[in-house]
Each structure stands twice: as structure tokens, then as C-alpha cells.
N, C-alpha and C positions, 0 to 999 in steps of 0.2 A: 133225067144223068146217064153224065158221059157210062161210052161204055166201062170200061177195067180189060185190058191188056194186058195178059202176063203169058210166058212164055216158060215153059223148063229148061235148063237149058246142063244140066246135068241132075242123073236118081243118085242120092248117095247111101241110101237104104229106108227100109221099111223098121219101122218100130210096133209100129200090132196092123189087124186086121179087125175089122170092130160085124159082127153077122149080117150084115147088109153088102159083106163085099168090097165097105168105104177101108181107106187105106190109111195110117198117118206115118207121114215122112219128113223128113230130114231127103233136101231137095235144095238145088243154084236155081230161082227163079227173078227174071227182071222182068220187074211191073209196070207198062208203062212205057217201056222202051228204056228204064233208067238201068243201069249197069250190074248182074247181077247178084243180088244180097240170100244170106241162106235163110231157110225157108222149117219149120212145124207145122203143118197143118194135115186137116183128113183132104183125102181127095175120093174122087167117087174113082169107082173102077175103070172106066174111058181119060179119068182126067180133063172134064169135060167140066165137073163142078168144083165145087172147095169151102171147107167149109173155114171160123174164123182163124185167127193160125198166127203169131209170131214172127216178123221176118227178122237178123240178127247182123249184124256186120260183123268181117272176121276180129276185130278187137274184142264185141260181146261173143263172138260165141268161146274167147280164148281165152274171155271172164269167167264166163260159167260155165265151160272144162274146170278150171281149176278152182270152180265153187262144188262142182261135181266131185271133184278127187277131193275134198274134204268131207264128205260126206258118208259115212260108217253107216251101211245098209240095216248092216245085220241088229243096228237098234231100233230101227220100225219095225213094230207089228202090222200084220195084214189080217 
């Protein structure tokens, strides 16, 4: 299996942190030397390992932003 090549080109922010120290982050990531895309996933503290995640184009992220803006968070029970 070919090695997965990645580079975090910009850290945008952390969403949460697990008890083991992994952080769920929004970053710009270049995968296999392709142009960077928005990426949401959990990363180990040294960013050498990652979980499965989701990669979004700028258009995908804009559509997600619009969807999230329309959600009434007060209607959800925890």
C-alpha cells in the first residue's frame, strides 16, 4: 500500500479535545501533493496520526456553513 502523504498548510482551529489528548480540528490539508482543502478530523498531539475525517472544498464548506446557520441549536436536547 502506498504511503499517504499529507501536509497541514493552515491550522484554522480546534473543535474539541479527547481525554487521550487528540484534538478534533479544522485545518487546510494538502493530501498527496494536491491543492489544500478544508479538513475536519482528530489528530494525535504531535500530528503524526489521524482519524478518519471529512475533506471539503471551499464550495462544500460554504454550503455547510449555510446549513448550520439554519439550525436552531436550542431545539436539540442533550
